[in-house]
N, C-alpha and C positions, 0 to 999 in steps of 0.2 A: 680515329672519329668521336666527336663528345658523344654520349648516349640521350637524345631528348626523351624524356618521359611524360605521357601522356594519361590523366587521370581524369574519372570523373570527378567533379567537384563534390557530391554530393557522397561518392563513396568515399572519400576521404574524410568528409565530415561524420560519416557514419562510424567510420574506423577510432577516427579522432574522441567522439563522443561529444563534438562540441562545433557551433557554427564558427566561422572564423572570416572575418572581414578582408576585403583585397590586400588592403596595406599590412595588417598582419599576416595573408600567406606571404606576400614577398617579404615582407622583413625578415621571418624567419627561416624562410627558403635561402634567403642569401645568408643567414647565418651559420646556414649550414653546407655553405661553397656551392650551392645551386644558383645558376642563373635562370632567371625566370623569363621563358619567352611568350608566354599569354596566360594569363588569368580573366575569367569573365564567369558568370552564372552557373555555364555549364563543365569547364574545363579547365584544369589545372595543368600547366603544360612548363617544363623547366630542363637544363640542360644539368645532371648529374656529373662529378666528377668521375675520373675512372678509381681515386682508390676509395669510392664509396659506392662499393655494388649493392652494400644492404638498402639505400637509396633508390634502385633500381626500377620501386615498384610503389604502391599506395600502401601496401603491409609496412614495410619499412620506414617511409616516410611518416606515416601516422604513429609508428611507436617512437621515431624522433622529436614529434611535435609535440605530443605526449608530456614527454619528459621538460622540452622547455620551456611549456605551457603551464608544467606543476601540476598536472592532471594523475600521470602514474610518473614516479620517478625512481633511481635505482635499478640494481640490475634487474632485467626481466625474468621470472621464474617460468619455464615453460611446463607443462603439465606431461608427464609422460605414464605408459602407458608400462603392462607387464607383458602385453605381447610381442611375441619375437619371431621373428621367420629367419629361414636358411637360406642362403645363397651361395652357390659352387661357382668358384673363380676358374674355369678350365678357357681363358679367352686365348686371343692371340697373342703370342710375341709382339706385335708390333702396336697393340692396344692393351697393354696386359694387364690393366687395372680396373678393379670395380668397388666402388661403396654403394650402399643403399640405407632407407631409411622408410619408417612407413608413419602415415598422420593419419587420425582417426576421429570421429565427430566432426569432420566439415558440415558447413553449413553454404553450400555454393550459389550462386545466383549467375546469371552472364555476364555481369561486371567482374566479379568476382575470378571467375574462370578467365576472362579475358587479360586480366591483369597477371595471373600467373604464368598465362600463354607468353605474356608480354615480357614477364621477368626472365622468364627460360632462354628467349632469344636475344635477349640485351646482355644477359650472361655469356653465351655464346658469340655472340659478336665481339664485346671485349675480354671480357677475364680470360674466356675460354678459346679465344685466338681464333674466332671464325670454326671452331669444334674440333682445330687441328690436336690442339692439347688435351681438352676435356668435351665431352657430350653427355647433355642431362637428361633425362625423360621421367613424366608422370605418367602413372597409370592408374586406372579403376582396380581397386584391390579387391573387389569383390567378384572382377571378371577373371582375377588370377587365382591357381591352386601352389600354394609352394609347397616343396621347396623352388624356389626359381636358379636357372642356370646360364652364366654368363658361357657362351662355349663359341665358335667356330665353325664354320663349314663351306662346303664348296657353294658355288654360285647357283648351283641346277639340284641342290639337295633339298630344297623345302619352298614351298610357296605360301603365300601368305597375304592378305589385304591390306596395302599400304594406304594410312591414314589420310583422310577425304577420297578415298577413291573405294570401287563398288567392285573390283576384280581381282582374283587371286593374280599375283606375278612372282616369278622367277628371282631371286636375289640381282643377277645381272639385268633382268629385264627391267627393274626397279631402278636402277640407276641409270637408264636409259628412258624409260617413261615418266617419270614422274618429276617435277621441278625442283625439289628437296635433292633427287639422286645426281640429276645434272649438275646440280651446284656444287656437291661437296664428295662427288664420282671419285675426284684425285687423291681422295685421303685413305682409300682401301682397293682400287680397282687393280692395282699394280699386283696385290699379291692372290695366292690361291685358294684362299678361304677369306670369308667374309665373317665380321662376328654379329653375334645373334644371342638376344635374348629370349628363354621360353621358363614354361611354366611345367611341372609335374606330369602334364597332361600333354603336353605338345603344344601349349598356345603359345604363339611367336607376340611376344610383348614390343620387340623393336629388334631393329638392326641399326645399332649403333656404327659410329656417329651421324646415319644419314636420315632415318624417317620412324618413327611409331609406328604402329599396327592399330588399324580402325578398331578391332576387336577389343581393345582395352582402351579406350579414347576415356576423358577424361568429360563429365557433361556436368548440367547440372544437379542431375540425381544422385551425383557420386558422393558418398557418405566417405570413405577410407580411400587415399592413396598410397601407392608405393612408389617413392621416388628413387631413381639412380642416377651413378655419375660414372662414367667408362674416359678409361683415357690412357696419357703417357706417363703422367706425373700424380705419384699418391697424394702428395701434400696439397694439392691443386683441388685437387678431387674431395678431398675431405671438408675444405674450405668452402667450395661452390656449394659443396651438398648442404653446409650449415646454414649457409645465405637463404637457400630454396626451401629449405625446413623451416626453419624461423620463420620465415614470410609467410608459409603456407597455412603454417598453424595457427597464425592470426584470423584465418577463416572460419571460426568457429567458439561458441563461448564455452564451451566443454570440449575442445580440440585436444587432443594429447599425441604425443608423438612416442610411436615405437621403432623398436629397432632391429638390425640386421647383421645375422650373425654370416660374416663373408668367410667360407672354408677357403682358406689357400694351400700351396705346397708346404710353406713353413710354417704355417700355423693358423689361427683362427682372428681375424678382427671384426669387432664390434662398432659399426658406426649407427647415427652418427656421433661424433663427440662434442659434445655442448659444454662441456665442464670452460669456466672461465679461467683465464690465464692470469696469476697473479704479480704485479710489478710493485716493489718498492718506489714510491716517487718521492723526490728531493720537493720542495715546494719551493725552496730557493729560487730556483732556476725560472720561477714565473716570473717574478721581479725583473732575473737575469736578463731573460730572452725579451718580454713584451711590456717590462716598466710598470709592471702592475704591482703595488704593494697591499696587500691584503692578508687576514687572518686565515691561518689555516683551517679554520671551522668553516670559513666561505668559501674556499678552496674547495672541501669536499663536499658542499651543498652544490657547488657549481659542476662537480662530478657528477654528481647524482643525477642533474636535471639531465646530464648528457648519458645517461641510461647506465653507467659505470656502478659498482658497488664501490664506496670510499669509505676508509676508517682509520683515524688517528693512530700513528703507532710511535710514539716518541716525537721526535722531530721532525719522523717523514709522514708519510701517508701512505697505507695500502692498497692498491688498487685493485679490483677483480675486473678484467676484460671481457665483454660479451665475446660469445665465440664467433658471430657475425661480423665483427668487427676487424675484418683481416688488415686494415689499413694501421691498429697500432702496433710499430716494432720500437719505439724508441722513447723514452721520456720527453723529447720533443714535441711528439703527435698527443701527449697527456696535453703539454701547453696549449695545444692550439686546441683541444676542445674546451679548457678552461676560459680561452681568449672567444670562443664562437658562446659559450653561454655566459659569461660576462656580457658581451657585445661590443662588434670591433668598435661601434658608433662610439661606445661610452669611455673609451680606452683615451680616447684625445692625442694629442700629437705635439712633439718637442722636436725642434731643429737643433741637432746635434751642433755643438761648437766648430770651427776648426780644429781640427789635430794636428795638421800640418801642411808644408806646402805640396802640392802635386808635382810629379816629376815622370819622366819617362822612364819605365824598369831597365836596368841594364840587360837585360836577356830581349826586349824590345830594340834597343839601341843597337847592341849586334848584330841583330837580326836582321835589321835593316841594313849594316854594312855589308853583309852579307850578299844581302840580296842585291844591291847597288854591283856588288862586284860580279854575279852571276849574270846580271841583264849585260854587263858591260864582254861578258864573254858570249853574248850572241845567244843567250838562253833565253826563253819563252815561260814566265812563272805563271803557275796555275794552283789551284786552290780545291782542293778535295774535303769532304767531311772528315771529321775524327772518326765517326761511327764507320762500322765496316763489317766483315763477317767473315769466319772461319776459314770459309771455302776460298776467298781470297787471298789473304792472309799466311795460310798455310798449306792448304791441300794443293791449290794449282804453284804454289811455290817451292813443291815437294819436302815441305818440314811436317815430319813425324812429331806427336807429344808437345805441341805450341803451346807456350803457357798465355794464354789470352784472357783478358778481363771481358767475360761476355755478360749481355743482358737478360736479367731475370725474366723479363715478360715484354720481348719487343713487340712492337706493333707490325714491322715490315721485316719479311725474313731477307733484304739485304743488307739491314741494319741491325746486327744481333751483337757485336760485338765492338769493342773499341779498338781501335789499330795501333800495334806495337811494333810498327814500322810504315815507312814512308812508299818503299819504292813500290808496291802490289798495288797502291793507287795511282801510281804513274802508270803502272802498264795497260791498268785500265782506261786511263787518260787517250794512251797510243791506239788501243783497240776501238776506240770511240772517235780516232781521227787517223785511222790510218789510209784513209782516202785522200790525205793532204798530200800523201809520195812522200818521197826520201830528202835532204835528212830531217829529223824530228829531234829536236833539242829544247827538252823541257826542266824544269824544275820545281821544288814546292818547300817551303818553311813551314813546319807547324809541328803541333805538339801529338805525343805519342805516348800511351797509358802502358806502364812496364811493372808486372806484377813484382812485389816486391814483401815479404813476408815481415820484413823490419820495422815497416813504416805501418802507421795506426791504421790506414785506409788497407791494408796489407798491398798498396799499387804507388806509386810515381809517378811524376808526369816529366817527361823531358821533351825538351826543344830540340828539331832533327832538322835538318837538309838533306832530300833526297834527289837525287840529278841522273837521268838516263839519256843515252842518246841511242837514238835508232836510225840504221842506215846500213845498206846493201856491205858495208866495210869495216862496220864497226867493231873496235878490238879492246882486249885490256890496255893497249899503249891508250887508245884514247880517253879512258877514264883517268889514266895516270897523269895525262898531260893536262887537265881542267883539276884534277887533286892539284898538283905543283903550281899552276897559277892561283888557284886562289888563297893556298899556304905564303905564297911566295907574297900576295897582295897585303895580308896578314900580319905578314912578316913574322912566321911559326916555321919554326923546326921540327920536321917530323921524319918518320921511315914508315915502309911497307914492309912487311912481313908475310911469310907464306900463310895461306889459311884456308880450311875446307869448308865449304859450306855447301847445303845441297841444293841452293838457288843457282848456284854459279857452276860452270864448268871445272871439273878438278882441273888442278894447276893453272888456272888462269883467274885465280880469286887470292886477295891479300887483305891482310888487316892492317889498318891504320895506327899508328901507336905516333904519341907525342907525350914526351916528359916520361916515358914508362909507363902511359895509361894507355888500353885500347880506346880510341875515341872513334873508331867506324871501320869501313871495311869499303872494297871496290872489286869491278871484275867484270867477267863477260857471262852473262845471264843462259843458264843451262837451256839448250834446245828445246826438251820438256814443257818448260815454265813457258817459251817462247809459244808452243804446239797451244798450251791450256789458255792461252790468252785470246790464242786467234790470231797473232801477227805473225808476221812473214819474213822478219831479215832478223838479223843479228843486233845485240842489245847489250852497249856498255854502260855500266851504273854503278854510282857509290854512294854512300849514305854516310852522312856525321854527327855527331852528338854535338849540338853547339853548345847544351848548357854544362857539360862537360869542358868543354875547352873555355867556356866563359869564366869554370870555376878555376882554372889552370891559368889564366894571363889577365883575368880583367876584373 
């Protein structure tokens, strides 16, 4: 889901320190990769891309607009204070990390409080994966007595008043009686203890990742806030905290950031970590990637407009990346910002001359030939997504320590990795169609991603054929018969040698060899695998590396 951000126009113009026309707003939002939903006298509504969470609120958008407008360029220098508080980390093993920050000197009103709360929720929904990976909270620091402790207690060990409630509740009652409790209960309810954030006086700040306490609620009267982030991935916690802190500190002319010392079992961590990251940028790739030929000095100026610090360094440019720009990971991202500052509409376009005649790739021609043979053998073709998950690819298939290409920030639990073989997906198809009865004979021709440290991307793509036969009498012989029919049709000699594979019955599995090269395997699926996929009959299967066969013969 792409986050839609609603901002009061007067609040945005207050932060930018300039009145903007509808046309200006639309133009600059488009430059920032934001899709305009609505602009009128009262509201600015837009869709922000997932890779720019710093634009999820008025504060971050205003900071970016001030750069593009030339009002305030270069790296934003945030005021800091010497104030520090201690935070003891004694959290549960299933959500082991906590980070924090302080912001003082705030000048809040109803709109600014609303924006900060909305930013918190937009981050929760997107980057924090609905609080599963990270949960964040803001608290009125004047209502808290440091040091603060991140701990975990039994569900009936303590009571507090949840946010927007009037009565104290035990922790298990919060999961049942509050809206947030019911929505996020699955994140913690299976555990014997629940996370808790408390101060030195025993005041509860929050029950992460569920709900904050009413006692420490941020209001228009709040001048100092404590911000925390708890979760399962420390790097993500630090990034999310940086976004929230750098947005919050925009809400006060003299607002300052204070630091938190997190006392952990293996040492002390101080957050937030706002030091800009330096990247050496080769300006030649600007022309190479977007066709824009400009002087290095102009590239420096454009990067300053995008709120980077940029300095010439010989024939290169030193670029300092703000801590809140978590989307910048490669020089290509810098080029994109150069294009945004220059204006996509100013780049023009050029129709590239034809470089050659189009043709069907050999792997596609070969795949078509194999497809026609399998259809002729009375098999039904299916098409699955290349994305899958480690449970289907490995755990259900009885495979341990599988090397799988996993997605860093997946949006769906079902699709968290790239498949490394075809057969698991075919078993899922059988499970969804077992009501059709026996026999079922299906195949798929598609790509898989194999971990390969010798490649630049550490992976390689292979075209595979996967085949399964599902019937009450399916055996190894069935797989061997169809393998023979396929290779005879292709005119290829092969042999099968004994092979052990955890997904297949021992002694009923073989490796397929062509010209002394391993190009596939076949066998009877192990009964445990059949049960794991809720299937009810024997399955014979084979899988071939079509890329390898193509390399050998075509």
